[in-house]
C-alpha positions as CSV (number, residue, x, y, z in Angstrom):
1,M,5.2,6.5,2.8
2,S,1.8,5.5,4.3
3,R,0.9,1.9,4.4
4,D,-2.7,0.9,3.8
5,R,-2.2,-2.8,4.1
6,S,0.5,-5.2,4.8
7,L,1.1,-8.3,2.7
8,V,3.1,-11.1,4.0
9,F,5.0,-13.4,1.6
10,D,7.3,-16.4,2.0
11,K,10.9,-15.2,1.9
12,K,11.9,-18.0,-0.5
13,L,9.7,-16.3,-3.2
14,F,12.3,-13.5,-3.6
15,T,15.9,-13.1,-4.6
16,N,18.6,-11.5,-2.4
17,I,18.5,-8.4,-4.6
18,Y,14.8,-8.0,-3.9
19,W,15.5,-7.5,-0.2
20,E,18.2,-4.9,-1.0
21,I,15.7,-3.1,-3.2
22,Q,13.1,-3.2,-0.4
23,D,15.6,-1.8,1.9
24,F,16.2,1.1,-0.5
25,F,12.5,1.7,-0.7
26,G,12.2,2.0,3.2
27,D,14.9,4.6,3.4
28,N,13.4,8.0,2.8
29,G,16.8,9.6,2.7
30,K,17.6,7.8,-0.6
31,R,16.2,9.1,-3.9
32,F,17.8,7.1,-6.7
33,L,18.5,3.4,-7.1
34,W,20.9,2.0,-9.7
35,V,20.6,-1.8,-10.1
36,Y,23.5,-3.4,-12.0
37,G,24.7,-6.9,-12.7
38,G,25.3,-9.4,-15.4
39,S,22.8,-10.8,-17.8
40,G,20.3,-13.0,-16.0
41,S,21.1,-11.6,-12.6
42,S,17.5,-10.9,-11.8
43,K,17.8,-7.1,-11.9
44,T,14.6,-6.5,-13.8
45,Y,12.6,-9.3,-12.2
46,S,13.5,-8.3,-8.5
47,T,12.8,-4.6,-9.2
48,V,9.4,-5.4,-10.7
49,Q,8.6,-7.6,-7.7
50,A,9.5,-4.9,-5.3
51,V,7.7,-2.1,-7.1
52,I,4.5,-4.2,-7.3
53,V,4.5,-5.3,-3.7
54,N,5.1,-1.6,-2.6
55,M,2.3,-0.5,-4.9
56,L,0.0,-3.1,-3.3
57,N,0.9,-2.1,0.1
58,S,0.6,1.7,-0.3
59,K,-1.8,3.9,-2.1
60,D,1.0,6.7,-2.1
61,F,3.7,4.6,-3.8
62,N,4.6,5.5,-7.3
63,C,7.7,4.7,-9.4
64,L,9.4,6.0,-12.6
65,V,11.4,3.4,-14.5
66,L,14.2,4.6,-16.8
67,R,16.7,2.9,-19.1
68,K,19.6,4.2,-20.9
69,Y,17.9,3.6,-24.2
70,A,14.1,4.0,-24.4
71,S,13.8,1.3,-27.1
72,D,14.8,-1.2,-24.4
73,L,11.9,-0.4,-22.2
74,R,9.2,-2.2,-24.3
75,D,11.4,-5.4,-24.6
76,T,12.4,-5.5,-20.9
77,I,10.6,-3.5,-18.3
78,Y,7.2,-3.3,-19.9
79,S,7.0,-6.9,-20.8
80,S,8.0,-7.8,-17.1
81,Y,5.2,-5.8,-15.8
82,R,2.7,-7.1,-18.3
83,D,3.7,-10.7,-17.4
84,W,2.4,-10.1,-13.9
85,E,-1.2,-9.5,-15.1
């Protein structure tokens, strides 16, 4: 993944799972990421943060977000990305 710019953030802005997700994105040998946990465990929030930061850092970064039920996408994932506008 080519980096066009490097953004620096205060580590306190991110949850612990965010750093695990960033480690995943940095490992080219991994292809799939399953994030699991209880309700309110910041799965969606941390994933959205990591994807947005990586998209800002690299013009070559892209991501496909899937859920078990497509009807859940609008209520969770889409609204999380929309809230970052």
